[in-house]
MARMARTOR-522094 format. One record per residue: residue in one letter; x, y, z of N, C-alpha, C in turn; residue number from 1. Coordinates in pm, 1 decimal. Atoms other than C-alpha are relative to their C-alpha. Layout:
REM residues N
+---+----------+----------+----------+----------+----------+----------+----------+----------+----------+-----+
! r !   n.east !  n.north !     n.up !  ca.east ! ca.north !    ca.up !   c.east !  c.north !     c.up !   k !
+---+----------+----------+----------+----------+----------+----------+----------+----------+----------+-----+
! A !        X !        Y !        Z !        X !        Y !        Z !        X !        Y !        Z ! NUM !
...
+---+----------+----------+----------+----------+----------+----------+----------+----------+----------+-----+
***
This chain:
REM residues 76
+---+----------+----------+----------+----------+----------+----------+----------+----------+----------+-----+
! r !   n.east !  n.north !     n.up !  ca.east ! ca.north !    ca.up !   c.east !  c.north !     c.up !   k !
+---+----------+----------+----------+----------+----------+----------+----------+----------+----------+-----+
! M !     56.7 !    -70.5 !    113.2 !  -1234.2 !   1508.0 !    621.6 !   -143.7 !     49.9 !     49.2 !   1 !
! F !    136.8 !    -65.5 !    -26.6 !  -1543.7 !   1718.8 !    640.9 !    -88.8 !    -75.5 !   -110.2 !   2 !
! V !    101.4 !     39.0 !     81.1 !  -1680.1 !   1578.3 !    315.7 !    -22.1 !   -178.6 !     40.8 !   3 !
! R !     29.3 !    153.2 !    -35.4 !  -1657.6 !   1211.5 !    437.5 !   -125.6 !      6.3 !    147.0 !   4 !
! T !    123.4 !    -28.2 !    -80.5 !  -1938.9 !   1336.6 !    712.5 !   -120.6 !     14.5 !    -31.3 !   5 !
! I !    162.6 !    -12.0 !     13.7 !  -2218.4 !   1414.7 !    507.5 !     18.4 !    -23.6 !   -179.3 !   6 !
! D !     49.6 !     74.2 !     96.0 !  -2392.7 !   1281.4 !    211.3 !     37.0 !     72.5 !   -138.1 !   7 !
! E !    -18.3 !    -55.7 !    146.7 !  -2407.5 !   1396.5 !   -169.0 !    -85.0 !    118.4 !     10.8 !   8 !
! E !     96.2 !   -136.5 !    -26.7 !  -2729.1 !   1614.8 !   -114.0 !     13.8 !     77.1 !    139.7 !   9 !
! G !    -51.0 !    -84.9 !    -95.4 !  -2577.2 !   1754.0 !    211.5 !    100.4 !     76.1 !    -49.7 !  10 !
! F !   -119.2 !    -82.6 !     77.7 !  -2278.9 !   1873.1 !     -5.4 !    -61.4 !    106.3 !    -50.1 !  11 !
! V !     55.3 !   -100.6 !     69.8 !  -2477.8 !   2035.9 !   -228.7 !    -55.4 !    112.1 !     47.4 !  12 !
! R !     73.9 !   -114.8 !    -79.6 !  -2717.2 !   2196.9 !      3.4 !     88.3 !     89.8 !     70.2 !  13 !
! M !    -71.3 !    -50.7 !    -50.8 !  -2433.5 !   2317.0 !    177.4 !    102.0 !    101.3 !    -71.3 !  14 !
! A !    -73.0 !    -74.0 !     98.7 !  -2242.6 !   2468.3 !   -100.9 !    -94.5 !     88.0 !    -43.4 !  15 !
! R !    115.9 !    -70.1 !     53.5 !  -2571.8 !   2661.1 !   -206.5 !    -37.0 !    120.6 !    128.0 !  16 !
! T !     26.2 !    -91.9 !    -89.2 !  -2603.7 !   2814.9 !    139.1 !     89.2 !     22.4 !    104.4 !  17 !
! R !    -66.9 !    -46.8 !    -71.5 !  -2319.1 !   2826.4 !    355.7 !     88.8 !    117.9 !    -24.6 !  18 !
! D !    -72.2 !   -124.8 !     48.8 !  -2121.1 !   3146.3 !    370.8 !    184.0 !    -63.7 !     56.0 !  19 !
! F !   -139.3 !     20.3 !    -13.9 !  -1719.1 !   3061.0 !    378.8 !     75.6 !     78.4 !     56.1 !  20 !
! R !    -96.7 !   -126.8 !    -20.1 !  -1415.3 !   3236.2 !    530.5 !    114.1 !    -18.7 !   -128.8 !  21 !
! P !    -97.4 !    -17.2 !    123.9 !  -1154.5 !   3321.7 !    282.7 !    122.3 !    -83.0 !     36.3 !  22 !
! P !      6.7 !    -37.6 !    107.2 !   -986.6 !   3187.9 !     80.4 !    -98.8 !    -87.7 !    -78.6 !  23 !
! M !     96.2 !    105.6 !     56.0 !  -1280.8 !   2937.6 !      2.6 !    -93.0 !    129.9 !    -67.0 !  24 !
! P !     69.8 !    -95.6 !     98.5 !  -1469.6 !   3088.8 !   -291.0 !   -120.1 !     -7.5 !     -0.9 !  25 !
! T !    138.5 !     -5.1 !    -23.6 !  -1834.2 !   3123.6 !   -173.7 !    -79.8 !     11.1 !   -145.5 !  26 !
! A !     64.0 !    -26.3 !    122.4 !  -1935.3 !   3289.4 !   -492.3 !      5.7 !    -78.0 !   -108.0 !  27 !
! N !    -17.5 !     86.2 !     98.2 !  -1801.9 !   3051.8 !   -712.2 !    -85.2 !   -137.6 !     27.6 !  28 !
! L !     82.5 !    128.9 !    -10.8 !  -1956.9 !   2749.7 !   -534.0 !   -130.7 !     18.0 !    -14.9 !  29 !
! R !    152.1 !    -31.7 !     51.5 !  -2299.9 !   2897.3 !   -586.6 !     -5.9 !      3.9 !   -121.0 !  30 !
! A !     11.0 !    -27.8 !    186.5 !  -2223.5 !   2966.4 !   -971.6 !     17.1 !   -159.3 !    -18.4 !  31 !
! Y !     34.1 !    149.0 !     68.3 !  -2186.3 !   2570.4 !  -1021.8 !   -120.6 !    -22.0 !      0.5 !  32 !
! T !    113.3 !     71.7 !     12.9 !  -2427.8 !   2343.0 !  -1143.4 !      6.2 !   -100.6 !     88.1 !  33 !
! D !     15.5 !     82.3 !   -135.4 !  -2544.0 !   2097.6 !   -898.1 !     65.6 !   -143.3 !    -95.5 !  34 !
! A !    -84.5 !     92.1 !     32.9 !  -2390.5 !   1861.2 !  -1159.4 !    181.3 !     20.6 !     36.3 !  35 !
! D !   -151.0 !     -8.3 !    -16.9 !  -2046.8 !   2021.9 !  -1117.8 !     46.2 !    -36.6 !    145.8 !  36 !
! L !    -25.7 !     39.7 !   -121.7 !  -2092.8 !   2015.9 !   -741.4 !     -5.3 !   -143.0 !     50.0 !  37 !
! R !     27.6 !    166.4 !    -15.1 !  -2172.8 !   1639.0 !   -747.5 !    105.1 !    -60.7 !    -29.9 !  38 !
! A !   -132.4 !     43.8 !     50.3 !  -1871.7 !   1587.6 !   -957.8 !    123.1 !     23.0 !     82.7 !  39 !
! I !    -89.7 !    -54.1 !   -107.2 !  -1665.6 !   1774.4 !   -688.9 !     -4.7 !    -88.1 !    123.8 !  40 !
! Y !     26.1 !     88.3 !   -136.3 !  -1806.3 !   1592.7 !   -390.6 !     43.4 !   -130.3 !    -51.1 !  41 !
! R !    -41.7 !    127.9 !     36.9 !  -1721.6 !   1264.3 !   -570.4 !    118.9 !    -20.9 !    -19.3 !  42 !
! Y !   -162.9 !    -18.4 !     20.9 !  -1371.9 !   1357.2 !   -682.2 !     42.6 !     -8.4 !    144.1 !  43 !
! V !    -75.0 !    -18.3 !    -88.0 !  -1307.2 !   1447.3 !   -348.2 !    -17.3 !   -119.7 !    103.9 !  44 !
! R !     12.0 !    143.9 !    -59.2 !  -1431.2 !   1127.7 !   -185.9 !     92.2 !    -94.9 !    -44.8 !  45 !
! A !    -85.9 !     96.3 !     39.0 !  -1233.8 !    927.1 !   -426.1 !    141.2 !     22.6 !      3.1 !  46 !
! L !   -134.0 !    -23.7 !     -5.1 !   -899.6 !   1093.4 !   -314.2 !     42.1 !   -115.2 !    145.7 !  47 !
! G !    -27.8 !     66.7 !    -87.3 !   -908.1 !    845.0 !    -14.8 !     24.8 !     99.0 !    140.6 !  48 !
! P !    -23.8 !    -80.8 !   -118.7 !   -804.3 !    930.6 !    342.6 !     66.3 !    116.8 !     12.9 !  49 !
! A !    -42.4 !   -148.8 !     -5.8 !   -737.8 !   1282.0 !    455.7 !    158.2 !    -33.6 !     57.6 !  50 !
! G !   -119.0 !    -15.5 !    -34.6 !   -386.5 !   1367.7 !    520.9 !      6.8 !     96.7 !    148.8 !  51 !
! A !     -7.5 !    -85.2 !   -134.5 !   -256.8 !   1614.1 !    802.3 !    -86.2 !    109.8 !    -26.8 !  52 !
! P !     67.0 !    -75.2 !     11.2 !   -505.1 !   1880.3 !    889.7 !     72.4 !    148.0 !    -55.3 !  53 !
! A !    -28.9 !   -152.4 !     66.9 !   -473.1 !   2249.2 !    731.0 !     24.5 !     53.7 !    138.4 !  54 !
! L !    -34.1 !    -64.5 !   -109.9 !   -336.7 !   2515.5 !    949.8 !   -143.8 !     55.4 !     17.7 !  55 !
! A !    132.4 !    -58.3 !    -57.8 !   -608.7 !   2709.5 !   1147.0 !    -30.8 !    114.9 !    -95.5 !  56 !
! W !     26.8 !   -119.3 !     93.1 !   -764.5 !   3005.7 !    958.3 !     57.9 !    133.9 !    118.6 !  57 !
! V !    -22.4 !   -103.2 !    -70.6 !   -593.0 !   3329.5 !   1048.1 !    -40.8 !    118.0 !    -94.4 !  58 !
! P !     71.0 !    -96.6 !     67.1 !   -773.7 !   3672.4 !    969.8 !    131.2 !     76.4 !    -97.7 !  59 !
! P !   -101.7 !    -45.8 !     77.8 !   -590.9 !   3874.7 !    707.6 !     88.5 !    119.2 !     77.4 !  60 !
! G !    -67.8 !    -75.4 !    -55.4 !   -303.6 !   4076.1 !    809.9 !     77.2 !    -17.5 !    113.5 !  61 !
! R !    -36.3 !     81.9 !   -118.8 !   -217.3 !   3852.6 !   1108.1 !    111.1 !    -54.0 !    -74.1 !  62 !
! P !   -118.0 !     59.2 !     35.5 !    107.6 !   3690.4 !   1103.6 !    -20.0 !   -177.1 !     -0.4 !  63 !
! V !     51.6 !    172.6 !    -23.8 !     96.3 !   3285.6 !   1039.4 !    144.2 !    -42.1 !    -20.3 !  64 !
! S !    -90.2 !     60.8 !    -35.2 !    360.5 !   3028.0 !   1102.4 !    -49.6 !   -130.2 !    -91.4 !  65 !
! G !     16.8 !    114.9 !    100.7 !    415.8 !   2708.5 !    878.7 !     13.9 !     33.2 !   -133.9 !  66 !
! P !     21.3 !    -60.8 !    151.2 !    390.6 !   2677.8 !    511.7 !   -145.1 !     93.9 !    -40.0 !  67 !
! V !     71.0 !    -69.2 !     30.8 !    187.7 !   2916.3 !    348.0 !      4.4 !     16.5 !   -177.7 !  68 !
! V !     -2.3 !    -60.2 !    102.8 !     83.9 !   3033.7 !     13.2 !    -46.6 !    138.7 !     -4.8 !  69 !
! R !    -14.5 !   -148.6 !     -4.5 !    132.0 !   3409.0 !    -83.3 !    -55.1 !     14.3 !   -146.6 !  70 !
! F !     75.6 !    -56.0 !    138.1 !   -118.9 !   3533.9 !   -346.8 !     61.6 !    158.3 !    -23.8 !  71 !
! P !     17.8 !   -122.6 !     11.3 !      1.2 !   3880.1 !   -513.6 !   -108.1 !     86.6 !     14.7 !  72 !
! A !    128.5 !    -54.8 !     -7.9 !   -205.6 !   4151.9 !   -451.6 !    -27.8 !     67.0 !   -132.2 !  73 !
! P !     38.6 !    -39.8 !     81.4 !   -419.3 !   4290.6 !   -734.0 !     83.9 !    135.3 !    -31.0 !  74 !
! E !    -15.6 !   -120.5 !     45.5 !   -297.2 !   4553.5 !   -940.1 !    -86.6 !    108.3 !     -9.0 !  75 !
! R !     91.6 !   -153.2 !      4.7 !   -482.5 !   4907.5 !   -933.2 !     55.4 !     69.6 !   -113.6 !  76 !
+---+----------+----------+----------+----------+----------+----------+----------+----------+----------+-----+
***
């Protein structure tokens, strides 16, 4: 679990500076207050040991295997 490898200050710094791949909401993380980010960090740390790893990232439009969540396309 990534959050187990960094401290709280590192998590806040990472949320402010790192560019994430979809579907991670980079802009949303940067909009949170430091207090919000610290609360997220503490919540995730309180969840306990990590489960099975998530599937590898797949670029948009490429086929995927395994369980997925499909979001509807936005209406235009």
